[in-house]
matplotlib code that plots the C-alpha trace (Angstrom):
import matplotlib.pyplot as plt

x = [-24.7, -26.0, -27.0, -23.5, -21.9, -24.2, -23.3, -19.6, -20.0, -21.4, -18.4, -16.0, -18.0, -17.8, -14.0, -13.7, -15.8, -13.6, -10.5, -12.0, -12.9, -9.3, -8.0, -10.3, -9.2, -5.6, -6.6, -7.8, -5.7, -3.4, -2.1, 1.2, 3.8, 4.9, 8.2, 10.2, 11.5, 14.9, 13.3, 11.1, 14.1, 16.0, 13.1, 12.7, 16.5, 16.3, 13.4, 15.0, 18.2, 16.5, 14.0, 16.6, 18.0, 14.5, 13.9, 17.2, 16.5, 13.1, 11.1, 8.1, 5.4, 3.5, 6.6, 7.9, 4.5, 4.0, 7.3, 6.1, 2.9, 4.9, 7.0, 4.0, 2.4, 3.6]
y = [9.3, 12.4, 10.3, 8.8, 12.3, 13.5, 10.5, 11.1, 14.8, 14.3, 12.2, 14.9, 17.6, 15.7, 15.3, 19.0, 20.0, 17.9, 19.6, 23.0, 22.1, 21.0, 24.2, 26.3, 24.4, 25.4, 29.1, 29.1, 31.1, 29.2, 30.4, 32.2, 32.9, 36.6, 36.2, 33.3, 33.5, 32.1, 29.3, 28.3, 28.3, 26.1, 23.6, 23.5, 22.7, 20.0, 18.4, 18.7, 17.0, 14.4, 13.2, 11.2, 9.7, 8.6, 7.0, 5.1, 3.8, 2.6, 4.9, 5.6, 5.1, 7.5, 9.1, 10.4, 11.6, 13.2, 15.1, 16.7, 17.8, 19.4, 21.2, 22.6, 23.9, 27.2]
z = [-98.7, -96.9, -93.9, -93.6, -93.8, -91.0, -88.8, -89.5, -88.8, -85.4, -84.3, -85.7, -83.9, -80.7, -81.0, -81.9, -78.8, -76.6, -78.0, -77.4, -73.9, -73.3, -74.7, -72.6, -69.5, -70.3, -70.4, -66.8, -64.4, -62.2, -58.8, -59.2, -56.6, -57.2, -55.4, -53.9, -50.4, -49.6, -47.5, -50.5, -52.9, -50.4, -50.1, -53.9, -54.3, -51.6, -53.3, -56.8, -55.7, -53.4, -56.0, -58.1, -54.9, -53.7, -57.1, -57.1, -53.7, -54.7, -52.4, -54.5, -51.9, -49.7, -48.2, -51.6, -52.7, -49.3, -49.7, -52.9, -51.1, -48.3, -50.9, -52.7, -49.5, -48.4]

ax = plt.figure().add_subplot(projection="3d")
ax.plot(x, y, z, "-o")
ax.set_aspect("equal")
plt.show()
């Protein structure tokens, strides 16, 4: 019975370690934009309102993913 408990405990500890690693990854600092320029706000609004239109038209290929990359670069 002790051997079975030890085997089960290793799997539980492995899951717990994965959970801790995921939580630590969430704590890492992310780049933050301290202030938004008018141009960036305009680009964000254009992207926000254009996204549903692109989805409705079925444009989900490289062009739509590229537009999100352009928005995030600044």
